[in-house]
One Martini backbone bead per residue (centre of mass of N, CA, C, O) as a GRO file, in nm:
protein
  247
    1MET     BB    1   1.310  -1.279   1.031
    2ASN     BB    2   1.267  -1.080   0.743
    3ILE     BB    3   1.222  -0.725   0.660
    4SER     BB    4   1.075  -0.555   0.389
    5VAL     BB    5   1.092  -0.253   0.183
    6ALA     BB    6   0.900  -0.124  -0.095
    7LEU     BB    7   1.014   0.184  -0.233
    8CYS     BB    8   0.863   0.445  -0.421
    9THR     BB    9   0.995   0.722  -0.620
   10PHE     BB   10   0.868   1.067  -0.725
   11ASN     BB   11   0.893   1.368  -0.651
   12GLY     BB   12   0.898   1.346  -0.293
   13GLU     BB   13   1.008   1.588  -0.105
   14LYS     BB   14   0.759   1.672   0.082
   15TYR     BB   15   0.711   1.353   0.231
   16ILE     BB   16   0.947   1.138   0.263
   17GLU     BB   17   1.051   1.182   0.556
   18LYS     BB   18   0.795   1.100   0.707
   19GLN     BB   19   0.780   0.817   0.596
   20LEU     BB   20   1.056   0.712   0.687
   21ASP     BB   21   1.013   0.763   0.990
   22SER     BB   22   0.767   0.569   1.018
   23ILE     BB   23   0.934   0.314   0.943
   24LEU     BB   24   1.159   0.346   1.168
   25ASN     BB   25   0.913   0.357   1.407
   26GLN     BB   26   0.878   0.061   1.463
   27SER     BB   27   0.805  -0.195   1.683
   28ILE     BB   28   0.902  -0.357   1.430
   29LYS     BB   29   1.182  -0.391   1.273
   30VAL     BB   30   1.337  -0.340   0.986
   31ASN     BB   31   1.597  -0.469   0.756
   32GLU     BB   32   1.492  -0.328   0.479
   33ILE     BB   33   1.523  -0.054   0.229
   34ILE     BB   34   1.388  -0.041  -0.089
   35VAL     BB   35   1.484   0.205  -0.326
   36CYS     BB   36   1.303   0.338  -0.616
   37ASP     BB   37   1.396   0.583  -0.832
   38ASP     BB   38   1.208   0.764  -1.100
   39HIS     BB   39   1.373   1.013  -1.196
   40SER     BB   40   1.418   1.254  -1.025
   41VAL     BB   41   1.413   1.642  -1.021
   42ASP     BB   42   1.444   1.688  -0.734
   43THR     BB   43   1.536   1.634  -0.381
   44THR     BB   44   1.497   1.331  -0.324
   45ASN     BB   45   1.791   1.213  -0.354
   46SER     BB   46   1.916   1.378  -0.126
   47ILE     BB   47   1.745   1.255   0.096
   48LEU     BB   48   1.819   0.958   0.043
   49ASP     BB   49   2.123   0.991   0.086
   50LYS     BB   50   2.103   1.066   0.384
   51TYR     BB   51   1.974   0.801   0.483
   52SER     BB   52   2.190   0.612   0.367
   53LEU     BB   53   2.418   0.732   0.546
   54ASN     BB   54   2.271   0.684   0.831
   55TYR     BB   55   2.160   0.379   0.701
   56PRO     BB   56   2.354   0.156   0.549
   57GLU     BB   57   2.221  -0.126   0.654
   58LEU     BB   58   1.918  -0.049   0.534
   59PHE     BB   59   1.977   0.112   0.278
   60LYS     BB   60   1.871   0.067  -0.079
   61LEU     BB   61   1.968   0.250  -0.359
   62HIS     BB   62   1.776   0.310  -0.667
   63LYS     BB   63   1.847   0.466  -0.988
   64ASN     BB   64   1.678   0.555  -1.252
   65GLU     BB   65   1.747   0.642  -1.580
   66ASN     BB   66   1.446   0.581  -1.628
   67ASN     BB   67   1.106   0.605  -1.657
   68LEU     BB   68   0.884   0.345  -1.541
   69ARG     BB   69   0.680   0.371  -1.345
   70SER     BB   70   0.493   0.226  -1.109
   71ASN     BB   71   0.474  -0.073  -1.187
   72LYS     BB   72   0.780  -0.127  -1.265
   73ASN     BB   73   0.901  -0.012  -1.005
   74PHE     BB   74   0.774  -0.221  -0.814
   75GLU     BB   75   0.885  -0.468  -0.948
   76LYS     BB   76   1.178  -0.396  -0.888
   77ALA     BB   77   1.169  -0.359  -0.579
   78ILE     BB   78   1.063  -0.643  -0.509
   79SER     BB   79   1.293  -0.808  -0.651
   80LEU     BB   80   1.519  -0.681  -0.440
   81CYS     BB   81   1.404  -0.825  -0.217
   82THR     BB   82   1.499  -1.048   0.082
   83GLY     BB   83   1.263  -1.092   0.249
   84ASP     BB   84   0.996  -1.267   0.391
   85TYR     BB   85   0.874  -0.975   0.410
   86ILE     BB   86   0.681  -0.741   0.195
   87PHE     BB   87   0.653  -0.397   0.202
   88LEU     BB   88   0.456  -0.162   0.068
   89SER     BB   89   0.549   0.182  -0.049
   90ASP     BB   90   0.489   0.496  -0.041
   91GLN     BB   91   0.601   0.847  -0.027
   92ASP     BB   92   0.319   1.002   0.131
   93ASP     BB   93   0.278   0.853   0.386
   94LEU     BB   94   0.172   0.696   0.706
   95TRP     BB   95   0.282   0.498   0.961
   96ARG     BB   96   0.195   0.305   1.192
   97GLU     BB   97   0.385   0.178   1.453
   98ASP     BB   98   0.207  -0.118   1.420
   99LYS     BB   99   0.199  -0.230   1.129
  100VAL     BB  100   0.389  -0.471   1.129
  101GLU     BB  101   0.274  -0.618   1.372
  102LYS     BB  102  -0.024  -0.650   1.274
  103THR     BB  103   0.039  -0.798   1.009
  104LEU     BB  104   0.191  -1.044   1.131
  105ASN     BB  105  -0.054  -1.144   1.294
  106VAL     BB  106  -0.219  -1.235   1.049
  107PHE     BB  107  -0.022  -1.444   0.948
  108SER     BB  108  -0.015  -1.614   1.212
  109LYS     BB  109  -0.340  -1.677   1.202
  110ASN     BB  110  -0.275  -1.736   0.872
  111PRO     BB  111  -0.089  -1.975   0.722
  112THR     BB  112  -0.198  -1.927   0.408
  113ALA     BB  113  -0.086  -1.656   0.385
  114GLU     BB  114   0.051  -1.417   0.122
  115GLY     BB  115  -0.147  -1.168   0.191
  116VAL     BB  116  -0.173  -0.828   0.341
  117PHE     BB  117  -0.423  -0.593   0.417
  118SER     BB  118  -0.556  -0.257   0.479
  119ASN     BB  119  -0.662   0.002   0.628
  120ALA     BB  120  -0.735   0.372   0.628
  121THR     BB  121  -0.667   0.684   0.661
  122LEU     BB  122  -0.740   1.031   0.576
  123ILE     BB  123  -0.518   1.278   0.449
  124ASN     BB  124  -0.351   1.563   0.412
  125ASP     BB  125  -0.078   1.783   0.347
  126ILE     BB  126  -0.093   1.836   0.694
  127ASP     BB  127  -0.198   1.565   0.854
  128GLN     BB  128  -0.505   1.581   0.832
  129LEU     BB  129  -0.806   1.472   0.899
  130LEU     BB  130  -1.074   1.440   0.676
  131PHE     BB  131  -1.234   1.191   0.815
  132LYS     BB  132  -1.445   1.015   1.043
  133ASP     BB  133  -1.649   0.835   0.821
  134ILE     BB  134  -1.398   0.792   0.612
  135SER     BB  135  -1.224   0.552   0.449
  136LEU     BB  136  -1.043   0.387   0.228
  137TRP     BB  137  -1.252   0.163   0.182
  138ASP     BB  138  -1.491   0.348   0.125
  139SER     BB  139  -1.360   0.483  -0.135
  140VAL     BB  140  -1.382   0.167  -0.270
  141TYR     BB  141  -1.643   0.013  -0.163
  142PHE     BB  142  -1.532  -0.143   0.112
  143PHE     BB  143  -1.780  -0.273   0.327
  144GLU     BB  144  -1.684  -0.495   0.542
  145ASN     BB  145  -1.893  -0.466   0.793
  146GLN     BB  146  -2.149  -0.537   0.570
  147ILE     BB  147  -2.034  -0.813   0.490
  148PRO     BB  148  -2.068  -1.125   0.462
  149LYS     BB  149  -1.939  -1.407   0.619
  150PRO     BB  150  -1.727  -1.496   0.419
  151ILE     BB  151  -1.523  -1.335   0.197
  152ASP     BB  152  -1.514  -1.324  -0.154
  153LEU     BB  153  -1.255  -1.165  -0.298
  154PHE     BB  154  -1.273  -1.252  -0.593
  155LYS     BB  155  -1.570  -1.191  -0.649
  156LEU     BB  156  -1.554  -0.895  -0.565
  157LEU     BB  157  -1.353  -0.808  -0.781
  158ILE     BB  158  -1.525  -0.883  -1.030
  159LEU     BB  159  -1.793  -0.716  -0.947
  160LYS     BB  160  -1.651  -0.429  -0.807
  161GLY     BB  161  -1.351  -0.427  -0.787
  162ASN     BB  162  -1.098  -0.268  -0.648
  163TYR     BB  163  -0.975  -0.278  -0.282
  164LEU     BB  164  -0.661  -0.268  -0.315
  165THR     BB  165  -0.396  -0.099  -0.157
  166GLY     BB  166  -0.060  -0.111  -0.192
  167ALA     BB  167   0.024   0.066   0.068
  168THR     BB  168  -0.105  -0.193   0.259
  169LEU     BB  169   0.087  -0.417   0.155
  170CYS     BB  170   0.178  -0.765   0.223
  171ILE     BB  171   0.429  -1.007   0.130
  172LYS     BB  172   0.555  -1.293   0.053
  173LYS     BB  173   0.833  -1.408  -0.106
  174GLU     BB  174   0.685  -1.637  -0.276
  175VAL     BB  175   0.527  -1.446  -0.470
  176LYS     BB  176   0.764  -1.390  -0.672
  177GLU     BB  177   0.739  -1.668  -0.831
  178PHE     BB  178   0.424  -1.565  -0.966
  179CYS     BB  179   0.410  -1.230  -1.032
  180PHE     BB  180   0.609  -1.244  -1.263
  181PRO     BB  181   0.508  -1.038  -1.459
  182PHE     BB  182   0.325  -0.772  -1.472
  183GLN     BB  183  -0.023  -0.769  -1.581
  184THR     BB  184  -0.019  -0.449  -1.692
  185ILE     BB  185  -0.193  -0.127  -1.736
  186GLU     BB  186  -0.147   0.179  -1.737
  187LYS     BB  187  -0.422   0.338  -1.559
  188THR     BB  188  -0.607   0.051  -1.546
  189PHE     BB  189  -0.383  -0.175  -1.433
  190LEU     BB  190  -0.251  -0.229  -1.135
  191HIS     BB  191  -0.048  -0.378  -0.905
  192ASP     BB  192  -0.267  -0.417  -0.683
  193GLU     BB  193  -0.470  -0.569  -0.865
  194TRP     BB  194  -0.283  -0.801  -0.932
  195PHE     BB  195  -0.262  -0.908  -0.643
  196ALA     BB  196  -0.563  -0.946  -0.594
  197PHE     BB  197  -0.608  -1.152  -0.818
  198ILE     BB  198  -0.407  -1.374  -0.740
  199LEU     BB  199  -0.464  -1.412  -0.425
  200SER     BB  200  -0.774  -1.450  -0.433
  201GLN     BB  201  -0.767  -1.699  -0.620
  202ARG     BB  202  -0.579  -1.859  -0.399
  203LYS     BB  203  -0.686  -1.791  -0.104
  204THR     BB  204  -0.432  -1.577   0.026
  205LEU     BB  205  -0.609  -1.329   0.110
  206PHE     BB  206  -0.577  -1.083   0.364
  207TYR     BB  207  -0.692  -0.885   0.657
  208SER     BB  208  -0.701  -0.565   0.819
  209THR     BB  209  -0.916  -0.340   0.994
  210ASP     BB  210  -0.699  -0.167   1.044
  211LYS     BB  211  -0.551   0.161   1.046
  212LEU     BB  212  -0.210   0.148   0.939
  213ILE     BB  213  -0.254   0.410   0.768
  214SER     BB  214  -0.192   0.729   0.617
  215TYR     BB  215  -0.364   0.850   0.347
  216ARG     BB  216  -0.263   1.071   0.103
  217LEU     BB  217  -0.417   1.373  -0.014
  218HIS     BB  218  -0.305   1.519  -0.327
  219GLU     BB  219  -0.223   1.698  -0.621
  220ASN     BB  220   0.069   1.517  -0.672
  221GLN     BB  221  -0.027   1.248  -0.739
  222GLN     BB  222   0.048   0.970  -0.928
  223MET     BB  223  -0.139   0.799  -0.745
  224GLY     BB  224  -0.485   0.681  -0.671
  225VAL     BB  225  -0.846   0.688  -0.552
  226GLY     BB  226  -0.939   0.956  -0.627
  227ASN     BB  227  -1.210   1.188  -0.575
  228ILE     BB  228  -1.310   1.195  -0.259
  229LEU     BB  229  -1.411   1.475  -0.194
  230LYS     BB  230  -1.626   1.479  -0.425
  231ASN     BB  231  -1.751   1.171  -0.326
  232ALA     BB  232  -1.849   1.165  -0.028
  233LYS     BB  233  -2.163   1.153  -0.054
  234LYS     BB  234  -2.168   0.897  -0.230
  235ILE     BB  235  -2.036   0.708  -0.025
  236LYS     BB  236  -2.242   0.739   0.204
  237LYS     BB  237  -2.486   0.644   0.037
  238ALA     BB  238  -2.379   0.361  -0.031
  239SER     BB  239  -2.366   0.265   0.261
  240LYS     BB  240  -2.667   0.298   0.328
  241ASN     BB  241  -2.777   0.114   0.102
  242LEU     BB  242  -2.640  -0.146   0.203
  243LYS     BB  243  -2.784  -0.158   0.477
  244VAL     BB  244  -3.063  -0.195   0.356
  245LEU     BB  245  -3.010  -0.454   0.186
  246LEU     BB  246  -2.907  -0.609   0.465
  247GLY     BB  247  -3.098  -0.499   0.711
   0.00000   0.00000   0.00000
């Protein structure tokens, strides 16, 4: 069993080293890290070159001549992965050391699974926990613990919108056979929603309730889940209202 990481970077000098270290520090080691840099103009590539030199058997660095933006850059990175399992990674988060292990456990328990995503904690630009009572799932109104089981993830996607954050997703290599090209429109329909649509429709999307990454909120994010800090009270109110509706 080989494990790949598809990591996309763009002007990520501030956080990329911490993210890479968290990937390297997994309880189950990954076999390759495919990095596609989207024409960074800061010191990101110098940092990546250093890691590639220190881990030549692990890092495979690809530098885009032109800026592809997030959707197409992830499409490229995933297409270059050779592993049986492909973990998607942003440049500015932190992986819990058992992220790979816990994710593979979900695949093992669910033989039909083609994709697994997870919850996450929310941190700021200095690694501090932002909320004790709001998780990544709460921020996208995916109140999993309050929804009757089993959850129809496809129906939920159609009725409520996307709940899957790509930075938490792992897919089997077979998914590459039917996911390309991404049918996405930048800024309105992103790669993670594309995976949610395909896999939930196929009934092959599963999840871990564990918070397996720390999802970073900062002002320089290329993509994100919206202004969570501003909407914190609204999120908490929505959660309470759902509890009332469900009795």
